[in-house]
N, C-alpha and C positions, 0 to 999 in steps of 0.2 A: 633712698628712704624705704622703698619696698623691700630691699634686701636686708637692711638693718632690722626692720620690723619683723620680717620672716624669721631671722635668727633668734629674736627675742621670744617668738611664739612657736618655735619649731615643734614642740610636742603636739600642740593642737593641730598644726598644719600637716604633720606627718600622718596623723589619723585621718585627716581630710584626704590626703593623697592616697592612703590605703584604700579608701572607698572607690577611688577612680581606678586604681591598679587592678583590683579583682574583676570589676565589670569589663574593663578593656581586655584583660587576659582571656576571659571567657569568649568574647566576641571574636578576637583575633585568632584564637586557636581553632574555633569552628569554621571561620571564614577561610583560613589557610587549608584546613582539611577538605572543605567543600571544593575549593579551587583545585587542589591536587587531584581530587577524585574525578572532577570533570575533565581535567587535562589528561589523566590516565585513560579514561574511557574513550576520549577522542583519539588519542595516539595509538591505543591498542585495540581499536574497534575490529580490525580484520583478524588480529590474533585471537581475540575472544571467540569469534565465530569459526575461524579456520578457513574461511572462504569469502568470496565477494558477495555471493548470494546463494540461498538455498530454496529449493522447492520441496515442500513436504506434503504428505497425505496420510491421514489416520488409517486408511485402508488401501488396498491395491488400487493404483490410479485407474480412472476410467479411460476408455479409448481416446477420447478427446484430450484429456489431461496428459496421457502418455505421449500423444502426438506433439503437444507443446513442449513437453520435457525433452523428447528426442530431438526436436528441431533445434533446441538450444545446445545440444551435445554436452551432456554432463561429464565432468572430469572425474567424478567419484560418486559411488552409490552406497547407501546404507539402509538396512532394515533393522529396527531395534524393537525389543519387547522385554517385558519384565517376566522373569521365570525363576523357578527354583533350580539350583545346581547341586550336585553331590561331588564329594572328593573321596574316591575309592581308597586312598591311602589310610584315612582314619574314620571314614563313614560320616564326616561332617556334611551339613547341608546349609544353604544360604540363599536368600532371595537376592537376585542380582539383576542388572540391566544388561541383557545380551545385545551386543552391537555387531552385526555382520557387515564388514566393510570391504569395498572393492574399489580400487583406484588409488590415486596418490594423495588422498586426504591425510593431513591438512596441508593446504597450500601456503598458509601463514602460521608461524609458530611450529612447534614440534610435539610429537608424541614422546614423552620422556619415560624411558624404561630402564630396568636393570636386568641384564646387561644392556648397554646402549644399542647393540646390533639387533636386539629383539624387535625394535620398533618397525623395522622393515623386513626382517628375516621370518617373522611369524607367517607371512603369506606363503613363502616358498616351503617352509618346513611343516605347513599344515598344523600349526599350533595355535594356542590361545594366549592372549595377554590378560592377566588377572590382576585386579586391584592390589597394590602393594600391601595395604593395611589388611586386606582379606587373607593374604598369604601368611602374614604374621599371626593373625587370629587362629588360623588352623594349622600353624606350624608346617607350612608347605614351602617348596622352593622350585625353581625352574627344573624341569625334568619329570616332576610328578604329573599326574593326570587330573582332568576335570571332566565330569559327566554332565552333559547338557541334554536333557531329554533322552533320546535313544543314541546320542552321539558321545563318544569318549575321545578327547583330544589331549595331547601332551601340553603342559604349560611351558610356553617359550620364554616368558619373562614376566617380571613384576611391573605393572602399569603404575607410574607415579602421577602423571597428569596428561590430559588431552584437551586441546582447545574446546571451549564451549561447555565445560563441566565445572561445578563448584564443589567445595568440601561438603556442603549440606546435602546436595543431591546424591553424592557418592556415599554418604553415610547411610541414607535410606536404602538405596539399591546400588551397591558398588558395581562399577562397569567391568564387563568381561568382553573383550574384543576377539572375534574369530573371523576367518575369511568368509566372505559373502556366499561362496559356493557351497558351504556346509550347512546353511540355514535349513534347507529342505530336509536334510538327513536327521535333524533334531526331532522332526515330527511334532513340534510344539505349536505351530501355527494352525490351530483348529478353530472350529466355530466359536465365535464370541471372544477370541483372543484379542487382547489389546496390543496393537502393533502400529508402527509408524515407518513409512517409507520416506527417505530423504535423498535428494539429489543435489550434489555440491558442484558449484561452478566457480571457475577463475575467470574473471572478466577482463577484456582488453582495456587498457587505460582510457581509450576514447569513449567507452560505453557509459551512457548516462543511466545510472542505476535507478534514479527516481522516475525517469521517463519509461524505462523498462517495466518497473513495477506498476506504473499507471496504465500501461498498455495491456499487459497480460494478467495483471492482478485480478480484474473483474472476471476474465475468462476462467481462470483457475478457481476463483471463488465459486463460480457457477458449477464447477465440477468437484466441489468439496475438497479442493486443494488450496495451497497457500504459497506465497512467495515472501521471503524475508531477506532483506539486504543488510549488510553489515552496518549501514548508517541508521536504518530504522531500528535494528536490534539495540544499538547503543543508545538511541533516543529513549526506548522503553526502559532500558537499564538505568539511564540517567533520571527518568521520571520516578522510578521506584525508589531511588536513593534521595530524590528531592524531598520525599515525605520524611525520611530520617533527618535530613538537613533542616527541614522546617521545624520539627520538634526541638532539635538541638538549638536552633536559632532562637526559638521562643524561650527556651530555658536560659540561654545566654542573655536575652533581652531582660528577663526577670532579674538576673544578677546585675546587669547594667542599671536597671531602674532602681534597684536597691542602692547602688552607688550614687545615683542622682539624689535619692532621698538623703543619703549621708552628707552629700555636698550641701544641699539646701539647708538642712537642719544645723550642720556644723557652722557654716558661714553666717547663718542667721544669728546665732548666739555669739559668734566670734566678733561680728561687726558691732553688735550691741555693746560689747565690752570696749570697742574702740571709739565710740561716739564722743566721749569726753576728750580723748587725745586728738580727734579730728577738730573738735571745737577749739582746742588750744592752738592747733596749727593755723586755723583760720584767724584766730586773734593775732598770730604772729605774721599774717600777711599772705598765707597760702590761699590760692584761688580754689574755686569749686572744682575746676578741671584737675588741678594738681592733686588735691586730696582724693578725688575719685580715681585718678590714674595710679596713685600709689598702691591702692588695694586691688585695682584691676590687673595691674602688672603682676602683683604678687599671686593672685588667684590663677591668672593665665599661665604664669611660669610653672606653678605647681601642677596645673592641668597637663601641660606639655610633658613635664618630667614624669608624671604618673602615666601618661599615655605611652611614653617610650619604655618605661619599666614594664607596664602591662603587656605591651607588644612583645617584648623579649620573653616574658613568661609564657605568653601565648604560643610563641614559636616552639618552645620546649614542650608545651602540653599537647600540641597537635600531633605529635608522634605517638601518643597513646591510642588515638582512634583507629589507625590502620591495624594495630595489634588486636584490638577488640573486634573489628569487623572483618578480619582476614578470611573467616569461614564463609562469609556472605558474598565475597567477591570472587568472580571467575578469573581473576588475574592478580599478579603481585603488584601491590600499590607502591609506587616509587615516590618518595617525598622530595619536594623541592620548595624552596622559599621564594615566594613572589613578593614584590615591593608593595603591591596595592593594599593588601590587608594591613600591613605594617603602617603605611601612610594613613590609612583610614583610622587605625588605632590612635596615632598621634593627634590627628585632627579631631577625632572624636573626644579625646581627653581634653583638648583645648576648648572645643565648642561646648561640650556638656558642662564643664566646670564653670565657664563664664556664664552660660545661659541659666543654669540653676542657681548660680550665686548672684545673678544680676539684680534680683529684687532687693536683697539686703545691701548689695553694693550701691544701689541707687540712693539709699538712705544717707550715704556719705555726701551726696551732692547737696542735700537739703539741710545739712547740719548748720545751724547758725552759731556765730561766735558766742552769742549769749547763752547757748546750751552748756557752756563750760560751768555755768552756775546752776542750771536746772535740767540736767539730763534725767528724763523719766520715760515711762512707757509711751506717753503721748507725744514725745518730742520727735522731731525730724521725720515726720511721716511724709512719704512721697505722695504726689497727687494720685487720685483714684484712677484717672485715665491711664497713667503710666503703669500702675499696678496691673490693670486689666490687659494692657498691651503685652506686658511680660508674660502673664498667664497664658494669653493666646499664643505667644511665640513658643512657649514650652509645649503646649498641646500640639501645635503644628509639627514641632520637632519630633515628639513622640510618635505621631501618626506616620510621618515620612520615614522615620527610622524603622518602625515596626513593619510598615509596608515593604520597605527594602529587604527586610529579613524574611518575612513569611510570604511575600508576593501575592497577597490577597487583601484587597482594599477593605472588604467587608469585615474580615477577621481582625484586621488592624484597627478599624474603627471601633469594633466591639471591645477589643482588648483595651484600647485607650479609654473608651467610655467607662468600662468596668473599673479601671484604675481611678478615674476621676470620681465616680460614684463612691468607691471605697474611701478615697481621700476625704470626700465631703462628709460621708457618714462618720468617719473617725473624728473629724473636726467638730461635727455636731455633737457627738457623744462626749468629747472632751469639754466643750462649752456647756453642754447640759449637765455634766458632772460638776463643773465649777458652780453653776447656778444652783444646783441641788444642795451643795455644801453650804453656799451662802444662805439659802433659805432655811435649811434645817440644820444649822450649825449646832453641834452638841456642846453647849456652854458649860455643862457640868463635867465634861471629860477632864482628864489630867492635863497639866500644863504642856507636857511633851506631845501628847496626842493632838491637843488644840493647835499648838504651834506648827506641827507638821501639816495639819489640814489648812491652816492659814496660808502656808507657803504655796498651796495649790491655786490660790486666786489673788494673792498680793501682787503689786507691781513687780515687774521682773520675774513673774512666774514662768515656768517652763512646761506647764501642763499640756497646752495644745500642741506645741512643737514635739515634745517627747511622746505623747500618746499617738500622734499621727505617725512619727518615725517608727516607734515600736510596733504599733498596730499594723501599719502597711508592710513592714518587714515580715512580721509574723503571718500576715495574710498571704503574702506571696510564697513564703516558704511552705506554709500549710497547704495552700492550693496545689503547689507542685507535688507535695507528698500525697494528698488525696487523689490527684490525677494519676500518679504512678500506680496507686492501688486499683483505680478503675481500669487502667491499661492492662494490668497483670492479673486481675481477678478471674478473667475468663479462661486463663491458661492452666488453672489447677485441675488436674484430673485424678480423681480418686480411684484406686485400684482395690476392688473387693472381689469376693468369689462369685458375685452375681454379674460382674462386668466381664465382657469378653476381652481376652488379651492375646488370642490367636484367631486370625481370619484366614480361611482357606478359600481361595478364589478359583474361578474357571472350572468348577466341578461340572462335568457333563452329566446329562440325565441318567445314563446307564451306570454312572459311578456314585450317584448321590446316596442311595440306600446302603450300599456296601461301605462307603466311607463313614456314614453315620453309625453303622454297627461297629466299625473299627474303633471309633471314638468311645462308644459305650463299653466296648470290651476292655478298654484301658481305664475304665472308671472315670472317664472325662465326660462332662455334660455337653449335649448339643444345645447350645443356648439359642441359636438361630439357624434356620435352614431356609434361606431366602432365594426364591426364584428370580432371575433377571432376564428380561426380554429387551432386546435392542430394537430401536425404531427411530425414524426421523419424522419431522413435521412435513406434511404434504401441502396443507393449506391452513390458513388462520383466518377465521371469520369470513370464509368464502374467498379469500385472496390466496392465489397459488404462491408457494414459497419461491418458485422460480421467477415469478413476476415481481415479488417483493425485493428480490436481490437487485433488480435493475431500477427500483424506485428510490430515488434520492430523498423523497419526502416521507418515506415510511415512518411509522411510529413504533416499529419493532426493532429491538436490538439485533445487530448483525450476527452475533454469535449463535443465536437460535436457528438461523437459516441453514447452517451447515452442521449443526451439532447432532451427534448420534446419542440419543438419550438411552440410558439404561434404567428401565422402569421395572416395577414389581407389582404384584397383586396380593391382596390380603383382605381379611374381614375385620380388622381392628386397627386403631391408631396406636402408635408407640408413645413412650413417655416423653419423647422430644418433640411431639407434635400437638398443635392446638388449633381447632377450627376457628377461623376468623369470620368467614362468610359462608352462607349456604348450609347444606346438610350432608353429612357423611353417610354414604351408602355402603353397607358391609358386603352385600352379595346381590348379584343380578341373575335373572333367569336367562336362558339361551336366546329368547326372542325379545328381551327388553332392550331399549336404547342404552348405549354405553355411556355411563356417567362416570367421570373421572374427578380426582382431587389433585389440585396443583399447589405448589408452594407460593407464598406471597411474593418472593423475589422473581419467580417466573411470571406470575400474573402482571407484575409491574413492567418487566422487560418485554413481554409479548403484548402488553396492553389488553389483557384479557380480564373479563369479569364473569361472575356466575351467570350461566345461561348461554355463553358464547360457544360457537362450534369450532372444533379443531379436528382435522383429518390427519391421521398418522399413516406412514408407510411402514408396515411391519414386515420387513424382509420381502417386499414385493407385493404384499396384500394391503389394500387400502382399508382403513378402519375409521368410520365416522364416530366422533365422540362429542360430548357436551360437558362443559365445566360445571360440576355440581357443587363443589366446595373449594375454598381457598384456605390453606393451612399455614400457620406460622411454625417454622421449623428451627429448632435450636441446633445449628450446624456445628457448634463448638463441642457438642458431646461426641465422645469417641465411640461412635456406632454408625451403622450404615443408615444414611438418610437419603430420601429421594425427592426430586422435584415433582415427579408425576407418579401417582399411585392409582392403580386400577382396582375395582372391587373384585372379590372372588367370583368365579363363574364366567370369566371373559377370556383370559389369556392362557388357560391351562394347556391348550393344545398347540400353542404357538412355539416355534423353535426357541429354546431357552437353555440357560445353564444356571448353576446354583452357587451360592456363597454360604458356607457353613462357618459358624463361630463357636469357640469353646473357651474354657478357662483352664489353664494349667497352673499347678501350684508353685513350680520352681523352674529354674533354668535347665536342670537336668531333664525333667519331664518334657520340656519344650524341645530340647535337642533330640530326644528319643522319638517324639512324635513326628518331628520334621523328617528325620532319617527314614522312618517307616513309611510315611505317606509318600515321600518323593520316590522311594523305591517301588512302590505299588502303582502310583499314579503320577508319572513324570510330567504330565501336562499341567498339573495344578500348581498354583503359586501360594505360598504361605507368608503372611505378614505377622511377624512377632511384635506385638505392640510394646513389649518391654523395651525393645531397641528404640522404637519411636519415642516412648516416654523419656528415655535417657537423652536422646538427641534434642527433643523439645526443651527439656529441662536445661540442657547445656546452652541452647540458643537463648532461652529466656533469662538464664543467669547472666549472659553477656549483655542482653538488652537492659535487664534490671541494673546491671553495673553501670551502664552508660547513664541511665536515668538517675541513679543514685549519685553518680559522679557530678552531674549537673546540679542535682539538689544540694550536694555538698558545697558546690561553688556558691549557690544562693545563700545557704546557711552561713558559710564563712563570711560572705560579703555582708549579710545581715548582722552578724555578730560585730564585725568591724564598724558598721554603721552605728550600732547601739553604743559601742565603746566610744566612738567619736562624738556622738550626740550627747551622751550622758557625761563623758569625761570633760567635754568642752563646757558643759553646764555648771561645772564646779565653780567657775568664776562668778556665777550668779549668787552663790550662797556664802562665799568666803567672808565678805564684809559683815553680813548679818550674823554669821556664827561667831566672828570676832567680837562684835558688839554684845552678843549674848554672854560670851566669856567675861567681857569687861564688866557686865552687870552682875556677874557672879554665878552664871550657869556652869554646871560641872560637865566634864567630858562625857560622862555617861548620858546626861540629858541631851547634849548636842548630837551624840551618836544615835540616840533613840529618835530624835526629831528627823534627822536625815533618813534613818532607816524606814520610818513610817511613810515619809514622803515618797521615796523611791519604790517602796513596796506597793503603795497605791498606784503609782504611775506604771510600774511593770505589770502588775496584775490586771489593771484596767486595759492597757494597750494590748497585751497578749491575748486576753480573753475575748475582747471585741474582734481582734484580728482573726482568731481561730473560728469564731462564730460566723463571721463574714466569709471565710474560706469554705466553711461547711456549706453555706448557702450557694456560693458560686460553684463549688464542685458538684452539688446536686443538680444545678442547672446544666453544667457540662455533661454529666452522666445522662440526663434525660434528653437534652436537645441536641448535643453534639455526638456523643459516643453511642447514645440510645442503648444504654446498658443499665441494669439495676445498680443502685448505689448503696454499698454497705460501708459506712465510714469507719475508718480505723480509730481506735481509742488512743493511739500513740501520741498525736498532737496534744491531747488533753493531759496525758500522763507525763509526757517528756517536754514538749515545747512550752506549755503553760508554766509549770514550775521552773523549768530550765531558764527561760528568758526572764522570768520574774527574779530569780536568784541572780542571774547575770547583771540585770539592771541594779539590783540591790547591792551587789558586790562592788560594781564600778562606782555607784553613788557613794558608798561608805568610804571608798578609797579617795574620793574627792576631798574629804575633810581631814585627812590625816595630817596635812600641813598645819591646820588650825589646832588640832589636838596635841601635836608634838611641840609647838612653839608658843612663845608668849604673844598676847594680842598685839603689842606694839611692834614686835618683830615681824609679824605677819602683815600688818598694815603697811610698814615701811617696804617690805618685799614686794607687795602688790602694787604700791605706788611706783 
């Protein structure tokens, strides 16, 4: 009987199945991708690092640190730093990451080069391995030369990849590998140079890396060094991609929730149409259980089929994500199909279809044989306790499923709560609209207008169901769109002649004035000439940093205890700064107490307030300071910002170096400036922000594509839900439209009645949905993202008319049968 009835109602049930398919496809594709990502990170953990563990230090290791390093007998050593290089063949210059290697690194994975022999031969031939993309950009090939500071080496080969690096880091500063023994000859490691020493180890199989890290980690931490094992590195990488996965899971959950709405609304109207048939079955002797099972089997079967189809689509879709995220991953992602997400998809299709269809299905249990004569809106109502129990089950399911996806109970609770509040508000608006029409019914309107309004509150009306379905779908889609704008709004960087697009780093004091004159001589502005002084914290509020490192109960973040701060001094605030607490002091006299200004994030991490004392170690000299003000810093602006700023009159005589910024009009001017500066001052580094802009735009384009891809999923699911809900509702109006035709109504009048009804429903549902999305997105911006909210007008210009027109179009298509056929023919067909 379930099969026979399904065949007779296949159009309505196919739309119902489509709601399931899209939600399941979104969840399965993302779950498969997340599963593949975790498996790849786990299996390739050593290959990603190239070693079992690494000890690194931002400066030359101290004696104690060096003793620990030597006692473990490193198998390879590296010093790396960022610097400008020149290519004598064509005069080109480029900011690169120079890596001086010694030993047999990597121990896992390979250095891939062209030719293949260059990966090992460069050490014996005293050559350099240069990033392959860099060689293409400057039209270079093996055999040409590269100038690094005062050192010129032949290019041994093109570097394609090396363990531990990703496409993004290589795009900002492409790697250049040279033998370790030539680092000193470059003469680039001067005062203030940013450099890193790394020592690579291949551990015996019996060594417990976690125990090793627990034993020597604190000792190295005390000496401003660090140990990283391949297992801890992969944990950090996994956590960073967990955030991506959580967002995608949340977007998939929205698509799935839309599918659930489609199920609930479609089955609600579908079962109402079947009540008379069920009453007839009971008159013929069918039991409650039989009539209930007929439709339960039908819905469960469709749910399982939808789950299978959705899972198969999800398998195909998950191959898109590795392509989009390939530049973010330091390894090649291998795709494999696991059974768990597919099984989850099938079970999810079965469970959610039955659960969300359960309330209307229960009405079949309470249909009386007498209802064959008096089926109306009040008939066959299930007990209130049963209704509340089903609602509670749905809420528990939503909470458990959202918690499983986003792994945060509070966020899951808030998300489900927000959905319930939205659902309730939409239902209240729909009921309020019905009562408003009843109370202020326009009796003097035309017949067609009055008839369409009457349809909104007559028995068998679909106002609440459709307004909730349309409104909730629009709400979720619009919220996703507004959230996308919040996420991407801070990434837009305007380039004007007042903004720096060239940053010149590591300028020594004796080079500062000459370099500034050089820029002015080329008709380029010196936008900033910022002095930098390096220092470390010696004590915080009277507590020595060395003691704080050993204190497990400290309220100070660990990164501060080893961090080398690059501070500056000036007599004014910049456009990206705002005083939150205290008072800004522009200048101090030589005998005044030293008052500093710190950023709000530093104040939070160091547990500092205005008036607290901090002692700094400024290259061996202790300086007592007091926090005078706390600043809010807009770190998103493309300019140099600082956590610590001293007033003028304090650090002028301290060892320091400078950063100069300028603005060049075009790429040709940028290349000419870089060639000239590197030739005269080989120790300085130049960052061309044009390249950064291009890279960031490319990354954001991929991120935006992923967000839009998931938004598309939600929108497509929402459209299917609308089609299913509105299309199924056509059986509500066929009999009334036939009766109107029998009484003499013309096709044009029936068309107008339906058009007005669906226009009211589409406009009301979509408008309320967008307004609620606006409110919820404002709350997300203020309380979650803590960013200013500038709502897009797109949902009002596109979603509002688009969804309204969609509802109207589907609604008008519902009565085409009535318009094309005679009343008797239609009535016979429906019976």
